[in-house]
DRENGUFI-635556 format. One record per residue (C-alpha): x, y, z; residue in three letters; residue number from 1. Coordinates in steps of 0.2 Angstrom, whole numbers. Layout:
<pts>
<pt><xx>X</xx><yy>Y</yy><zz>Z</zz><code>ALA</code><pos>NUM</pos></pt>
...
</pts>
This chain:
<pts>
<pt><xx>217</xx><yy>780</yy><zz>445</zz><code>UNK</code><pos>1</pos></pt>
<pt><xx>216</xx><yy>780</yy><zz>465</zz><code>UNK</code><pos>2</pos></pt>
<pt><xx>221</xx><yy>796</yy><zz>472</zz><code>UNK</code><pos>3</pos></pt>
<pt><xx>230</xx><yy>788</yy><zz>485</zz><code>UNK</code><pos>4</pos></pt>
<pt><xx>243</xx><yy>782</yy><zz>471</zz><code>UNK</code><pos>5</pos></pt>
<pt><xx>247</xx><yy>796</yy><zz>458</zz><code>UNK</code><pos>6</pos></pt>
<pt><xx>254</xx><yy>783</yy><zz>445</zz><code>UNK</code><pos>7</pos></pt>
<pt><xx>246</xx><yy>793</yy><zz>431</zz><code>UNK</code><pos>8</pos></pt>
<pt><xx>251</xx><yy>810</yy><zz>436</zz><code>UNK</code><pos>9</pos></pt>
<pt><xx>253</xx><yy>820</yy><zz>420</zz><code>UNK</code><pos>10</pos></pt>
<pt><xx>260</xx><yy>837</yy><zz>416</zz><code>UNK</code><pos>11</pos></pt>
<pt><xx>252</xx><yy>844</yy><zz>401</zz><code>UNK</code><pos>12</pos></pt>
<pt><xx>258</xx><yy>859</yy><zz>390</zz><code>UNK</code><pos>13</pos></pt>
<pt><xx>252</xx><yy>869</yy><zz>375</zz><code>UNK</code><pos>14</pos></pt>
<pt><xx>243</xx><yy>883</yy><zz>367</zz><code>UNK</code><pos>15</pos></pt>
<pt><xx>224</xx><yy>877</yy><zz>368</zz><code>UNK</code><pos>16</pos></pt>
<pt><xx>228</xx><yy>859</yy><zz>368</zz><code>UNK</code><pos>17</pos></pt>
<pt><xx>230</xx><yy>845</yy><zz>380</zz><code>UNK</code><pos>18</pos></pt>
<pt><xx>246</xx><yy>834</yy><zz>379</zz><code>UNK</code><pos>19</pos></pt>
<pt><xx>246</xx><yy>818</yy><zz>389</zz><code>UNK</code><pos>20</pos></pt>
<pt><xx>262</xx><yy>817</yy><zz>399</zz><code>UNK</code><pos>21</pos></pt>
<pt><xx>264</xx><yy>798</yy><zz>396</zz><code>UNK</code><pos>22</pos></pt>
<pt><xx>268</xx><yy>802</yy><zz>378</zz><code>UNK</code><pos>23</pos></pt>
<pt><xx>286</xx><yy>804</yy><zz>382</zz><code>UNK</code><pos>24</pos></pt>
<pt><xx>288</xx><yy>798</yy><zz>401</zz><code>UNK</code><pos>25</pos></pt>
<pt><xx>305</xx><yy>790</yy><zz>403</zz><code>UNK</code><pos>26</pos></pt>
<pt><xx>304</xx><yy>772</yy><zz>410</zz><code>UNK</code><pos>27</pos></pt>
<pt><xx>315</xx><yy>776</yy><zz>423</zz><code>UNK</code><pos>28</pos></pt>
<pt><xx>303</xx><yy>788</yy><zz>431</zz><code>UNK</code><pos>29</pos></pt>
<pt><xx>288</xx><yy>776</yy><zz>431</zz><code>UNK</code><pos>30</pos></pt>
<pt><xx>293</xx><yy>767</yy><zz>448</zz><code>UNK</code><pos>31</pos></pt>
<pt><xx>296</xx><yy>783</yy><zz>456</zz><code>UNK</code><pos>32</pos></pt>
<pt><xx>279</xx><yy>790</yy><zz>450</zz><code>UNK</code><pos>33</pos></pt>
<pt><xx>270</xx><yy>774</yy><zz>455</zz><code>UNK</code><pos>34</pos></pt>
<pt><xx>275</xx><yy>776</yy><zz>474</zz><code>UNK</code><pos>35</pos></pt>
<pt><xx>269</xx><yy>793</yy><zz>475</zz><code>UNK</code><pos>36</pos></pt>
<pt><xx>255</xx><yy>794</yy><zz>489</zz><code>UNK</code><pos>37</pos></pt>
<pt><xx>245</xx><yy>809</yy><zz>486</zz><code>UNK</code><pos>38</pos></pt>
<pt><xx>236</xx><yy>807</yy><zz>504</zz><code>UNK</code><pos>39</pos></pt>
<pt><xx>253</xx><yy>810</yy><zz>513</zz><code>UNK</code><pos>40</pos></pt>
<pt><xx>262</xx><yy>822</yy><zz>502</zz><code>UNK</code><pos>41</pos></pt>
<pt><xx>267</xx><yy>839</yy><zz>509</zz><code>UNK</code><pos>42</pos></pt>
<pt><xx>259</xx><yy>849</yy><zz>495</zz><code>UNK</code><pos>43</pos></pt>
<pt><xx>268</xx><yy>865</yy><zz>501</zz><code>UNK</code><pos>44</pos></pt>
<pt><xx>284</xx><yy>857</yy><zz>496</zz><code>UNK</code><pos>45</pos></pt>
<pt><xx>278</xx><yy>849</yy><zz>478</zz><code>UNK</code><pos>46</pos></pt>
<pt><xx>285</xx><yy>859</yy><zz>463</zz><code>UNK</code><pos>47</pos></pt>
<pt><xx>282</xx><yy>857</yy><zz>445</zz><code>UNK</code><pos>48</pos></pt>
<pt><xx>296</xx><yy>862</yy><zz>433</zz><code>UNK</code><pos>49</pos></pt>
<pt><xx>295</xx><yy>866</yy><zz>415</zz><code>UNK</code><pos>50</pos></pt>
<pt><xx>309</xx><yy>868</yy><zz>402</zz><code>UNK</code><pos>51</pos></pt>
<pt><xx>304</xx><yy>877</yy><zz>386</zz><code>UNK</code><pos>52</pos></pt>
<pt><xx>313</xx><yy>885</yy><zz>371</zz><code>UNK</code><pos>53</pos></pt>
<pt><xx>318</xx><yy>902</yy><zz>378</zz><code>UNK</code><pos>54</pos></pt>
<pt><xx>306</xx><yy>912</yy><zz>367</zz><code>UNK</code><pos>55</pos></pt>
<pt><xx>291</xx><yy>904</yy><zz>375</zz><code>UNK</code><pos>56</pos></pt>
<pt><xx>283</xx><yy>910</yy><zz>392</zz><code>UNK</code><pos>57</pos></pt>
<pt><xx>271</xx><yy>903</yy><zz>403</zz><code>UNK</code><pos>58</pos></pt>
<pt><xx>259</xx><yy>917</yy><zz>409</zz><code>UNK</code><pos>59</pos></pt>
<pt><xx>251</xx><yy>920</yy><zz>426</zz><code>UNK</code><pos>60</pos></pt>
<pt><xx>235</xx><yy>910</yy><zz>426</zz><code>UNK</code><pos>61</pos></pt>
<pt><xx>241</xx><yy>897</yy><zz>412</zz><code>UNK</code><pos>62</pos></pt>
<pt><xx>247</xx><yy>884</yy><zz>424</zz><code>UNK</code><pos>63</pos></pt>
<pt><xx>234</xx><yy>874</yy><zz>434</zz><code>UNK</code><pos>64</pos></pt>
<pt><xx>232</xx><yy>858</yy><zz>444</zz><code>UNK</code><pos>65</pos></pt>
<pt><xx>215</xx><yy>849</yy><zz>443</zz><code>UNK</code><pos>66</pos></pt>
<pt><xx>210</xx><yy>836</yy><zz>457</zz><code>UNK</code><pos>67</pos></pt>
<pt><xx>195</xx><yy>826</yy><zz>452</zz><code>UNK</code><pos>68</pos></pt>
<pt><xx>188</xx><yy>813</yy><zz>464</zz><code>UNK</code><pos>69</pos></pt>
<pt><xx>173</xx><yy>800</yy><zz>464</zz><code>UNK</code><pos>70</pos></pt>
<pt><xx>164</xx><yy>790</yy><zz>477</zz><code>UNK</code><pos>71</pos></pt>
<pt><xx>148</xx><yy>786</yy><zz>485</zz><code>UNK</code><pos>72</pos></pt>
<pt><xx>142</xx><yy>803</yy><zz>487</zz><code>UNK</code><pos>73</pos></pt>
<pt><xx>146</xx><yy>809</yy><zz>468</zz><code>UNK</code><pos>74</pos></pt>
<pt><xx>161</xx><yy>817</yy><zz>459</zz><code>UNK</code><pos>75</pos></pt>
<pt><xx>171</xx><yy>833</yy><zz>463</zz><code>UNK</code><pos>76</pos></pt>
<pt><xx>182</xx><yy>844</yy><zz>452</zz><code>UNK</code><pos>77</pos></pt>
<pt><xx>194</xx><yy>856</yy><zz>460</zz><code>UNK</code><pos>78</pos></pt>
<pt><xx>205</xx><yy>867</yy><zz>450</zz><code>UNK</code><pos>79</pos></pt>
<pt><xx>219</xx><yy>876</yy><zz>458</zz><code>UNK</code><pos>80</pos></pt>
<pt><xx>229</xx><yy>889</yy><zz>448</zz><code>UNK</code><pos>81</pos></pt>
<pt><xx>248</xx><yy>887</yy><zz>451</zz><code>UNK</code><pos>82</pos></pt>
<pt><xx>259</xx><yy>900</yy><zz>456</zz><code>UNK</code><pos>83</pos></pt>
<pt><xx>277</xx><yy>903</yy><zz>448</zz><code>UNK</code><pos>84</pos></pt>
<pt><xx>291</xx><yy>900</yy><zz>461</zz><code>UNK</code><pos>85</pos></pt>
<pt><xx>305</xx><yy>913</yy><zz>459</zz><code>UNK</code><pos>86</pos></pt>
<pt><xx>314</xx><yy>908</yy><zz>475</zz><code>UNK</code><pos>87</pos></pt>
<pt><xx>332</xx><yy>905</yy><zz>471</zz><code>UNK</code><pos>88</pos></pt>
<pt><xx>334</xx><yy>891</yy><zz>484</zz><code>UNK</code><pos>89</pos></pt>
<pt><xx>318</xx><yy>881</yy><zz>477</zz><code>UNK</code><pos>90</pos></pt>
<pt><xx>325</xx><yy>884</yy><zz>459</zz><code>UNK</code><pos>91</pos></pt>
<pt><xx>342</xx><yy>877</yy><zz>463</zz><code>UNK</code><pos>92</pos></pt>
<pt><xx>337</xx><yy>859</yy><zz>463</zz><code>UNK</code><pos>93</pos></pt>
<pt><xx>330</xx><yy>861</yy><zz>446</zz><code>UNK</code><pos>94</pos></pt>
<pt><xx>347</xx><yy>868</yy><zz>439</zz><code>UNK</code><pos>95</pos></pt>
<pt><xx>353</xx><yy>852</yy><zz>433</zz><code>UNK</code><pos>96</pos></pt>
<pt><xx>340</xx><yy>852</yy><zz>420</zz><code>UNK</code><pos>97</pos></pt>
<pt><xx>346</xx><yy>869</yy><zz>411</zz><code>UNK</code><pos>98</pos></pt>
<pt><xx>350</xx><yy>868</yy><zz>393</zz><code>UNK</code><pos>99</pos></pt>
<pt><xx>357</xx><yy>881</yy><zz>381</zz><code>UNK</code><pos>100</pos></pt>
<pt><xx>343</xx><yy>890</yy><zz>371</zz><code>UNK</code><pos>101</pos></pt>
<pt><xx>329</xx><yy>884</yy><zz>385</zz><code>UNK</code><pos>102</pos></pt>
<pt><xx>322</xx><yy>893</yy><zz>400</zz><code>UNK</code><pos>103</pos></pt>
<pt><xx>316</xx><yy>884</yy><zz>416</zz><code>UNK</code><pos>104</pos></pt>
<pt><xx>301</xx><yy>889</yy><zz>426</zz><code>UNK</code><pos>105</pos></pt>
<pt><xx>295</xx><yy>882</yy><zz>442</zz><code>UNK</code><pos>106</pos></pt>
<pt><xx>277</xx><yy>880</yy><zz>449</zz><code>UNK</code><pos>107</pos></pt>
<pt><xx>269</xx><yy>878</yy><zz>465</zz><code>UNK</code><pos>108</pos></pt>
<pt><xx>252</xx><yy>877</yy><zz>473</zz><code>UNK</code><pos>109</pos></pt>
<pt><xx>248</xx><yy>895</yy><zz>479</zz><code>UNK</code><pos>110</pos></pt>
<pt><xx>249</xx><yy>897</yy><zz>498</zz><code>UNK</code><pos>111</pos></pt>
<pt><xx>230</xx><yy>902</yy><zz>498</zz><code>UNK</code><pos>112</pos></pt>
<pt><xx>225</xx><yy>885</yy><zz>491</zz><code>UNK</code><pos>113</pos></pt>
<pt><xx>236</xx><yy>874</yy><zz>502</zz><code>UNK</code><pos>114</pos></pt>
<pt><xx>221</xx><yy>872</yy><zz>515</zz><code>UNK</code><pos>115</pos></pt>
<pt><xx>209</xx><yy>868</yy><zz>501</zz><code>UNK</code><pos>116</pos></pt>
<pt><xx>221</xx><yy>854</yy><zz>495</zz><code>UNK</code><pos>117</pos></pt>
<pt><xx>223</xx><yy>848</yy><zz>512</zz><code>UNK</code><pos>118</pos></pt>
<pt><xx>205</xx><yy>846</yy><zz>514</zz><code>UNK</code><pos>119</pos></pt>
<pt><xx>204</xx><yy>834</yy><zz>499</zz><code>UNK</code><pos>120</pos></pt>
<pt><xx>219</xx><yy>823</yy><zz>506</zz><code>UNK</code><pos>121</pos></pt>
<pt><xx>210</xx><yy>822</yy><zz>523</zz><code>UNK</code><pos>122</pos></pt>
<pt><xx>194</xx><yy>816</yy><zz>513</zz><code>UNK</code><pos>123</pos></pt>
<pt><xx>206</xx><yy>803</yy><zz>504</zz><code>UNK</code><pos>124</pos></pt>
<pt><xx>214</xx><yy>797</yy><zz>520</zz><code>UNK</code><pos>125</pos></pt>
<pt><xx>197</xx><yy>796</yy><zz>528</zz><code>UNK</code><pos>126</pos></pt>
<pt><xx>190</xx><yy>785</yy><zz>514</zz><code>UNK</code><pos>127</pos></pt>
<pt><xx>204</xx><yy>772</yy><zz>514</zz><code>UNK</code><pos>128</pos></pt>
<pt><xx>200</xx><yy>755</yy><zz>519</zz><code>UNK</code><pos>129</pos></pt>
<pt><xx>181</xx><yy>759</yy><zz>517</zz><code>UNK</code><pos>130</pos></pt>
<pt><xx>171</xx><yy>751</yy><zz>503</zz><code>UNK</code><pos>131</pos></pt>
<pt><xx>166</xx><yy>768</yy><zz>497</zz><code>UNK</code><pos>132</pos></pt>
<pt><xx>184</xx><yy>776</yy><zz>496</zz><code>UNK</code><pos>133</pos></pt>
<pt><xx>188</xx><yy>790</yy><zz>485</zz><code>UNK</code><pos>134</pos></pt>
<pt><xx>195</xx><yy>787</yy><zz>468</zz><code>UNK</code><pos>135</pos></pt>
<pt><xx>201</xx><yy>800</yy><zz>455</zz><code>UNK</code><pos>136</pos></pt>
<pt><xx>214</xx><yy>809</yy><zz>445</zz><code>UNK</code><pos>137</pos></pt>
<pt><xx>227</xx><yy>823</yy><zz>446</zz><code>UNK</code><pos>138</pos></pt>
<pt><xx>232</xx><yy>833</yy><zz>432</zz><code>UNK</code><pos>139</pos></pt>
<pt><xx>244</xx><yy>848</yy><zz>430</zz><code>UNK</code><pos>140</pos></pt>
<pt><xx>243</xx><yy>858</yy><zz>414</zz><code>UNK</code><pos>141</pos></pt>
<pt><xx>249</xx><yy>873</yy><zz>405</zz><code>UNK</code><pos>142</pos></pt>
<pt><xx>236</xx><yy>880</yy><zz>392</zz><code>UNK</code><pos>143</pos></pt>
<pt><xx>240</xx><yy>896</yy><zz>383</zz><code>UNK</code><pos>144</pos></pt>
<pt><xx>257</xx><yy>903</yy><zz>384</zz><code>UNK</code><pos>145</pos></pt>
<pt><xx>265</xx><yy>917</yy><zz>373</zz><code>UNK</code><pos>146</pos></pt>
<pt><xx>280</xx><yy>920</yy><zz>363</zz><code>UNK</code><pos>147</pos></pt>
<pt><xx>294</xx><yy>934</yy><zz>364</zz><code>UNK</code><pos>148</pos></pt>
<pt><xx>299</xx><yy>930</yy><zz>346</zz><code>UNK</code><pos>149</pos></pt>
<pt><xx>294</xx><yy>921</yy><zz>331</zz><code>UNK</code><pos>150</pos></pt>
<pt><xx>295</xx><yy>903</yy><zz>333</zz><code>UNK</code><pos>151</pos></pt>
<pt><xx>309</xx><yy>896</yy><zz>321</zz><code>UNK</code><pos>152</pos></pt>
<pt><xx>306</xx><yy>881</yy><zz>311</zz><code>UNK</code><pos>153</pos></pt>
<pt><xx>311</xx><yy>864</yy><zz>317</zz><code>UNK</code><pos>154</pos></pt>
<pt><xx>307</xx><yy>856</yy><zz>333</zz><code>UNK</code><pos>155</pos></pt>
<pt><xx>299</xx><yy>864</yy><zz>348</zz><code>UNK</code><pos>156</pos></pt>
<pt><xx>304</xx><yy>853</yy><zz>363</zz><code>UNK</code><pos>157</pos></pt>
<pt><xx>297</xx><yy>854</yy><zz>380</zz><code>UNK</code><pos>158</pos></pt>
<pt><xx>302</xx><yy>844</yy><zz>396</zz><code>UNK</code><pos>159</pos></pt>
<pt><xx>293</xx><yy>843</yy><zz>412</zz><code>UNK</code><pos>160</pos></pt>
<pt><xx>298</xx><yy>838</yy><zz>430</zz><code>UNK</code><pos>161</pos></pt>
<pt><xx>290</xx><yy>834</yy><zz>447</zz><code>UNK</code><pos>162</pos></pt>
<pt><xx>298</xx><yy>836</yy><zz>464</zz><code>UNK</code><pos>163</pos></pt>
<pt><xx>287</xx><yy>827</yy><zz>477</zz><code>UNK</code><pos>164</pos></pt>
<pt><xx>297</xx><yy>835</yy><zz>493</zz><code>UNK</code><pos>165</pos></pt>
<pt><xx>311</xx><yy>845</yy><zz>496</zz><code>UNK</code><pos>166</pos></pt>
<pt><xx>320</xx><yy>828</yy><zz>502</zz><code>UNK</code><pos>167</pos></pt>
<pt><xx>318</xx><yy>821</yy><zz>484</zz><code>UNK</code><pos>168</pos></pt>
<pt><xx>325</xx><yy>825</yy><zz>467</zz><code>UNK</code><pos>169</pos></pt>
<pt><xx>316</xx><yy>830</yy><zz>452</zz><code>UNK</code><pos>170</pos></pt>
<pt><xx>306</xx><yy>816</yy><zz>443</zz><code>UNK</code><pos>171</pos></pt>
<pt><xx>306</xx><yy>818</yy><zz>423</zz><code>UNK</code><pos>172</pos></pt>
<pt><xx>288</xx><yy>817</yy><zz>417</zz><code>UNK</code><pos>173</pos></pt>
<pt><xx>291</xx><yy>822</yy><zz>400</zz><code>UNK</code><pos>174</pos></pt>
<pt><xx>308</xx><yy>822</yy><zz>391</zz><code>UNK</code><pos>175</pos></pt>
<pt><xx>310</xx><yy>832</yy><zz>374</zz><code>UNK</code><pos>176</pos></pt>
<pt><xx>292</xx><yy>831</yy><zz>368</zz><code>UNK</code><pos>177</pos></pt>
<pt><xx>291</xx><yy>840</yy><zz>351</zz><code>UNK</code><pos>178</pos></pt>
<pt><xx>276</xx><yy>851</yy><zz>352</zz><code>UNK</code><pos>179</pos></pt>
<pt><xx>276</xx><yy>853</yy><zz>332</zz><code>UNK</code><pos>180</pos></pt>
<pt><xx>267</xx><yy>836</yy><zz>332</zz><code>UNK</code><pos>181</pos></pt>
<pt><xx>252</xx><yy>844</yy><zz>340</zz><code>UNK</code><pos>182</pos></pt>
<pt><xx>250</xx><yy>861</yy><zz>332</zz><code>UNK</code><pos>183</pos></pt>
<pt><xx>251</xx><yy>862</yy><zz>313</zz><code>UNK</code><pos>184</pos></pt>
<pt><xx>266</xx><yy>873</yy><zz>308</zz><code>UNK</code><pos>185</pos></pt>
<pt><xx>254</xx><yy>886</yy><zz>300</zz><code>UNK</code><pos>186</pos></pt>
<pt><xx>245</xx><yy>888</yy><zz>316</zz><code>UNK</code><pos>187</pos></pt>
<pt><xx>260</xx><yy>892</yy><zz>328</zz><code>UNK</code><pos>188</pos></pt>
<pt><xx>261</xx><yy>911</yy><zz>326</zz><code>UNK</code><pos>189</pos></pt>
<pt><xx>242</xx><yy>913</yy><zz>328</zz><code>UNK</code><pos>190</pos></pt>
<pt><xx>239</xx><yy>900</yy><zz>342</zz><code>UNK</code><pos>191</pos></pt>
<pt><xx>253</xx><yy>907</yy><zz>353</zz><code>UNK</code><pos>192</pos></pt>
<pt><xx>252</xx><yy>925</yy><zz>353</zz><code>UNK</code><pos>193</pos></pt>
<pt><xx>266</xx><yy>938</yy><zz>357</zz><code>UNK</code><pos>194</pos></pt>
<pt><xx>269</xx><yy>941</yy><zz>375</zz><code>UNK</code><pos>195</pos></pt>
<pt><xx>260</xx><yy>958</yy><zz>380</zz><code>UNK</code><pos>196</pos></pt>
<pt><xx>249</xx><yy>958</yy><zz>365</zz><code>UNK</code><pos>197</pos></pt>
</pts>
């Protein structure tokens, strides 16, 4: 995937597993994702939202963004730990995605990492139009997590959202993906520990 077009952006979730966001990406979201231009995005305005059953929590350090690039000079991989955004004004735009029995959380690039992301964007822009332009991928994932109560039987649905800028609404990346498809029932309590344990 060319970094200048984040057409394959995925938000991934789970306890020690990786889920491709494209498994449950609504068709209506794809055109908006195709138009995203990493090189020109204001990364301080980008937000990733998660909707999880209320007994599940994402802990500090669990959410990361990885930017991989490849070009004539080799490959790079930059990992950024995302910070939870508790600002009421920022969270207001996600309020429409609230559902009974679910909790919303909002994630952003940590302010201290914005300069490093901007450096990658500058390198991508500088390479455009050249034979050796940079190509790569962006992945946002959540690995780990914890539970505040035993996870009941039945579906464990997660949804994820991306806001490219303050001027835009959220794009649904994954809608109602059942995490039970990826973790055997017998493993849930062990693979998702109690919060504070």
